[in-house]
C-alpha positions in Angstrom: 0.0 0.0 0.0 2.9 2.4 0.7 3.7 4.7 -2.2 7.1 4.4 -4.0 8.4 7.9 -4.6 10.7 8.8 -7.5 14.2 10.0 -6.6 13.6 13.6 -7.8 13.6 16.3 -6.6 16.6 16.9 -4.5 16.4 18.2 -0.9 15.9 21.8 -2.1 13.1 20.9 -4.5 15.1 21.0 -7.7 14.7 18.8 -10.7 18.1 19.5 -12.3 18.1 23.3 -12.6 14.4 23.6 -12.3 12.0 24.0 -9.4 13.1 25.3 -6.0 11.5 27.8 -3.7 11.6 31.3 -5.2 9.6 32.9 -2.5 10.2 35.4 0.3 11.6 34.1 3.7 8.3 34.2 5.6 6.7 32.2 2.8 9.6 29.8 2.6 9.0 29.0 6.2 5.3 28.1 5.3 6.4 26.0 2.4 8.9 24.2 4.6 6.2 23.5 7.2 4.1 21.9 4.4 7.0 19.8 3.3 7.7 18.6 6.8 4.0 17.8 7.4 3.8 16.0 4.1 6.9 13.9 4.8 5.4 13.0 8.2 1.9 12.2 7.0 3.0 10.0 4.1 4.9 7.7 6.5 1.9 7.1 8.7 0.0 3.9 8.2 -3.3 5.4 9.1 -2.9 8.1 6.4 -1.9 5.5 3.8 -4.9 3.4 4.6 -7.4 6.3 4.7 -6.1 7.6 1.3 -6.1 4.1 -0.2 -9.7 3.4 1.0 -10.9 6.7 -0.4 -9.2 6.0 -3.7 -11.1 2.7 -4.0 -14.5 3.4 -2.3 -14.9 7.1 -3.1 -13.0 7.8 -6.3 -13.7 4.4 -7.8 -10.1 3.3 -8.5 -8.6 1.6 -10.3 -9.8 3.4 -13.5 -9.9 1.0 -16.4 -8.0 0.9 -19.7 -10.2 0.9 -22.8 -9.0 -0.3 -26.2 -10.5 2.2 -28.7 -10.9 -0.5 -31.4 -13.3 1.4 -33.7 -11.2 4.5 -33.7 -8.0 2.5 -34.2 -9.6 0.6 -37.1 -10.8 3.8 -38.8 -7.4 5.5 -38.5 -5.4 2.4 -39.5 -2.0 1.7 -38.0 -1.3 1.7 -34.2 -3.8 0.7 -31.6 -5.1 3.4 -29.3 -5.9 2.6 -25.6 -7.4 5.1 -23.1 -6.6 5.2 -19.4 -10.1 6.3 -18.2 -9.4 8.9 -15.6 -12.6 10.5 -16.9 -14.5 7.8 -15.0 -13.2 9.0 -11.6 -15.6 10.6 -9.1 -15.8 14.3 -10.2 -14.8 13.4 -13.8 -11.0 13.8 -14.0 -7.6 13.0 -12.5 -7.7 16.1 -10.3 -9.4 14.2 -7.4 -6.3 12.1 -7.0 -4.2 15.0 -5.5 -7.1 17.0 -4.1 -7.9 14.2 -1.6 -4.3 14.1 -0.6 -4.1 17.9 -0.2 -7.4 18.2 1.7 -6.3 15.4 4.1 -2.9 17.2 4.6 -4.6 20.5 5.3 -6.8 18.9 7.9 -3.7 17.2 9.5 -2.1 20.6 9.7 -5.2 22.1 11.4 -5.7 24.7 8.6 -8.9 26.7 8.6 -9.3 27.2 4.9 -8.1 25.7 1.6 -7.5 28.1 -1.2 -7.0 27.2 -4.9 -7.1 28.4 -8.5 -8.9 26.6 -11.3 -8.9 27.0 -15.1 -11.4 24.5 -16.6 -13.0 24.0 -13.2 -12.0 20.4 -12.7 -9.5 21.1 -10.0 -12.0 23.5 -8.3 -14.8 20.8 -8.4 -12.4 18.1 -7.1 -11.1 20.3 -4.3 -14.5 21.5 -3.3 -15.5 17.8 -3.2 -12.5 16.8 -1.1 -13.0 19.7 1.3 -16.7 18.8 1.8 -15.6 15.3 2.5 -13.1 16.2 5.2 -15.0 19.2 6.6 -12.8 22.2 5.8 -13.7 25.6 4.2 -12.8 25.9 0.5 -12.2 29.1 -1.6 -11.7 28.8 -5.4 -10.4 31.6 -7.6 -11.4 31.4 -11.3 -10.9 33.8 -14.2 -14.1 35.4 -15.4 -13.6 34.1 -19.0 -13.4 30.6 -17.6 -16.4 31.1 -15.4 -18.5 31.9 -18.4 -17.0 29.1 -20.5 -17.2 26.4 -17.9 -20.5 27.2 -16.2 -21.4 23.6 -15.3 -18.3 23.3 -13.1 -19.0 26.7 -11.5 -22.5 25.5 -10.5 -21.0 22.3 -9.0 -18.5 24.2 -6.9 -21.2 26.3 -5.4 -23.4 23.3 -4.7 -20.5 21.7 -3.0 -20.2 24.7 -0.7 -17.1 26.4 -2.1 -16.7 30.1 -2.2 -16.1 31.2 -5.8 -14.0 34.3 -6.3 -14.2 35.7 -9.9 -11.0 37.1 -11.3 -11.5 39.9 -13.8 -8.0 41.4 -14.2 -5.7 40.8 -17.2 -6.8 38.1 -19.5 -9.1 36.8 -16.7 -8.0 33.2 -17.2 -5.8 30.7 -15.4 -2.6 32.7 -14.8 -4.6 35.5 -13.2 -6.5 33.0 -11.1 -3.2 31.7 -9.8 -2.0 35.2 -9.0 -5.2 36.1 -7.2 -5.4 32.9 -5.2 -1.7 33.3 -4.1 -2.3 36.8 -3.0 -5.2 35.7 -0.8 -3.1 32.9 0.6 -0.3 35.4 1.6 -2.8 37.1 3.9 -2.6 34.3 6.4 -0.3 31.4 5.4 -0.3 30.2 9.0 -4.0 29.3 8.9 -4.6 28.9 5.1 -3.5 26.1 2.9 -2.9 26.8 -0.8 -3.8 23.6 -2.7 -2.0 24.1 -6.0 -3.8 22.4 -8.8 -0.8 21.0 -10.8 2.8 20.0 -10.5 3.8 23.7 -10.4 4.7 26.3 -7.8 7.4 26.3 -5.1 8.6 23.1 -3.5 7.1 20.8 -2.2 4.0 21.1 -4.5 5.6 19.8 -7.8 6.7 16.7 -5.8 3.6 16.4 -3.7 1.1 16.6 -6.5 3.2 14.3 -8.6 3.3 11.7 -5.9 -0.5 11.8 -5.4 -1.0 11.5 -9.2 1.5 8.7 -9.7 -1.2 6.2 -9.0 -2.4 6.7 -12.6 0.9 5.4 -14.1 1.3 2.6 -11.5 -2.2 1.3 -12.3 -1.7 1.7 -16.0 1.6 -0.1 -16.1 0.3 -3.1 -14.2 -3.0 -3.2 -16.1 -1.4 -3.0 -19.5 1.3 -5.6 -18.7 -1.3 -8.0 -17.3 -3.7 -7.7 -20.3 -1.2 -7.6 -23.1 1.9 -9.3 -21.7 4.0 -6.2 -22.6 4.2 -2.5 -22.0 2.7 0.1 -24.4 5.1 1.5 -27.0 3.9 5.0 -26.4 2.4 6.7 -23.3 0.9 10.1 -24.1 -0.9 12.9 -22.1 -1.8 16.5 -22.5 0.4 19.1 -20.7 -0.6 22.4 -19.3 0.9 22.6 -15.8 1.5 18.9 -16.3 -0.1 16.9 -13.4 -1.9 14.2 -15.4 1.1 13.7 -17.6 3.6 13.3 -14.8 1.1 11.1 -13.1 1.2 8.7 -16.1 4.9 9.1 -17.0 6.4 8.5 -13.5 5.8 4.8 -13.6 7.3 4.4 -17.0 10.4 6.6 -16.6 12.7 3.6 -16.2 11.2 1.7 -19.1 13.3 2.7 -22.1 11.0 0.8 -24.5 8.1 3.2 -23.7 8.3 6.5 -25.5 6.7 9.2 -23.4 4.8 12.1 -25.2 3.5 15.2 -23.7 1.1 17.2 -25.9 0.9 21.0 -25.5 -1.8 23.4 -26.8 -0.8 25.0 -30.1 -4.0 27.1 -29.9 -4.3 29.1 -33.1 -0.7 28.4 -34.0 2.7 28.4 -32.4 3.7 31.2 -34.8 1.3 33.5 -33.1 2.6 34.8 -29.8 -0.2 35.1 -27.2 -2.4 32.7 -29.1 -1.0 29.4 -27.9 0.3 27.9 -24.6 3.0 25.6 -25.9 5.5 26.5 -23.1 8.0 23.7 -23.5 7.9 23.9 -27.3 8.3 27.7 -27.7 9.3 28.9 -24.2 12.7 29.4 -22.5 13.9 28.7 -19.0 12.7 31.4 -16.6 10.8 32.0 -13.3 7.1 32.1 -12.5 5.0 31.5 -9.4 7.8 30.5 -7.1 9.7 28.1 -9.4 12.2 27.8 -12.2 10.8 26.2 -15.3 10.2 26.9 -19.0 8.2 30.0 -19.4 6.5 31.9 -22.3 7.7 35.5 -21.9 6.9 38.6 -23.9 9.4 41.2 -25.1 9.4 42.9 -21.7 10.4 39.6 -19.9 7.0 39.2 -18.3 4.8 36.0 -18.7 3.1 36.3 -22.1 -0.6 36.1 -22.8 -1.6 32.5 -23.7 -4.5 30.9 -25.4 -6.0 27.4 -25.6 -9.4 26.1 -26.5 -9.0 24.1 -23.2 -9.1 26.4 -20.2 -7.1 23.9 -18.1 -4.1 24.3 -20.3 -4.0 28.1 -20.4 -0.8 28.6 -18.5 2.5 30.3 -19.5 4.6 28.1 -17.3 4.9 24.3 -16.8 6.0 21.9 -14.1 9.7 21.9 -13.3 10.0 18.1 -13.7 8.6 18.4 -17.2 11.2 21.1 -17.9 14.0 18.7 -16.8 12.6 15.7 -18.7 12.5 17.8 -21.8 16.2 18.8 -21.4 17.4 15.3 -20.9 15.3 14.0 -23.7 13.3 11.4 -21.8 9.9 12.9 -22.8 9.1 14.1 -26.3 6.9 17.2 -26.2 4.5 17.8 -29.2 1.6 20.1 -29.9 -2.0 20.0 -31.1 -3.9 23.0 -32.2 -7.5 24.1 -31.5 -8.8 22.7 -34.8 -7.2 19.3 -34.3 -8.4 19.2 -30.7 -12.1 19.9 -31.6 -11.9 17.2 -34.3 -10.5 14.7 -31.7 -13.3 15.7 -29.3 -16.0 15.0 -31.8 -14.4 11.9 -33.3 -14.0 10.1 -30.0 -17.5 11.1 -29.0 -19.1 9.8 -32.2 -16.9 6.7 -32.8 -16.4 5.4 -29.3 -19.3 7.1 -27.3 -16.8 8.8 -25.0 -17.0 12.6 -24.6 -13.5 13.7 -23.6 -12.4 16.9 -21.9 -10.9 19.5 -24.3 -7.7 19.2 -22.4 -7.5 15.4 -22.9 -8.5 15.9 -26.5 -5.1 17.3 -27.2 -3.5 14.0 -26.4 -6.2 12.2 -28.4 -5.5 14.5 -31.3 -1.8 13.6 -31.3 -2.6 9.9 -31.1 -5.0 10.2 -34.1 -2.3 12.0 -36.1 0.4 9.5 -35.2 -1.4 6.2 -35.3 -1.6 6.0 -39.1 2.2 6.3 -39.4 2.8 3.3 -37.2 2.3 -0.5 -37.6 -0.8 -2.3 -36.3 1.3 -4.1 -33.6 2.2 -0.7 -32.0 0.2 0.3 -28.9 -0.4 3.9 -27.9 -1.7 4.5 -24.3 -3.4 7.9 -23.9 -4.3 9.3 -20.5 -7.9 10.4 -20.9 -7.5 12.8 -18.0 -11.1 14.1 -17.9 -14.6 13.9 -19.4 -16.2 16.6 -21.5 -19.4 17.4 -19.6 -18.0 20.8 -18.8 -17.1 21.5 -22.4 -20.3 20.1 -24.1 -22.2 23.4 -24.3 -19.2 25.4 -25.4 -18.3 23.0 -28.2 -22.0 22.7 -29.3 -22.2 26.5 -29.5 -18.9 26.8 -31.3 -19.8 24.1 -33.9 -23.4 25.2 -34.2 -24.8 21.8 -33.0 
């Protein structure tokens, strides 16, 4: 039952040159307190049991792997398999780390959990986890995303979370992060900032990765048991990068498995401000308390970004992804808005599975790649979430 943790990061929270704690001294003390409490709680048998039992009886784990046979046959070439994180309680992978963070906040006797959300999946999952453990929850969300992802907004309010609309700047995910962090700074002693991805200052990139690593551990065991071998490719969308690192971690030591992260090309990587392909087009820099690849403008500030998927709308990326790019262990590709919409509709109508727009980026890459490979090649895609939240938006956009 005990989790096996990867050897990264180092004691200071660095993955190679990326990560760390780029925060003022008083906030570093708060981050160190979280790291200490996390190290303590993860060694406790009662915590491990409680988390495991919730994963099984509350989340519904393990999530299955589905062979998308009809889609694979239509495309020709490689076989596409889907790790069905969309079937989790709350509809995405986010519940995996939200349960862990809520339990940790309760263990630390915090009075309120604060978070940002883009597509709303993290917000819904955290509101759910906070309702479960009995702790106040406050979610900051960009006004653009509130209007775009209304079903998730309604769910958060039903679950008892306080929703804080963010109207400044582009009014999307980056601004929501900024706003939530400012609120957290008012009282870091009593508040807990539950970061929604493998980003931010140490220990969050490590901690969220650890909670999400159950995805890859399950997938590796399931695929090996069913097929007698590992997949040839394991792919996932990348914004901040939590679902991708959750899948990749179990396969990092398997050289036969090619790992592919798919970023949002938006309206085109040749259009600054109209994509969010951070690892593809960005450079090493600093954002939100960490060193990582960043999309900066001419003034050296984080650039405006765009993706049809609100959850990928971020000008930074997880520090471990930055390191894995540099050492060449993960191949980072892109899918644009048009390809993503096509993948969304194709999977819906061919397999009866409505995917999140975020996950549709990885599906789009698989659809583009499968015809170039042999029929004996297997592509495992992490279907990180379902598309209930996106259905009205897509229907309106396509005139359905």
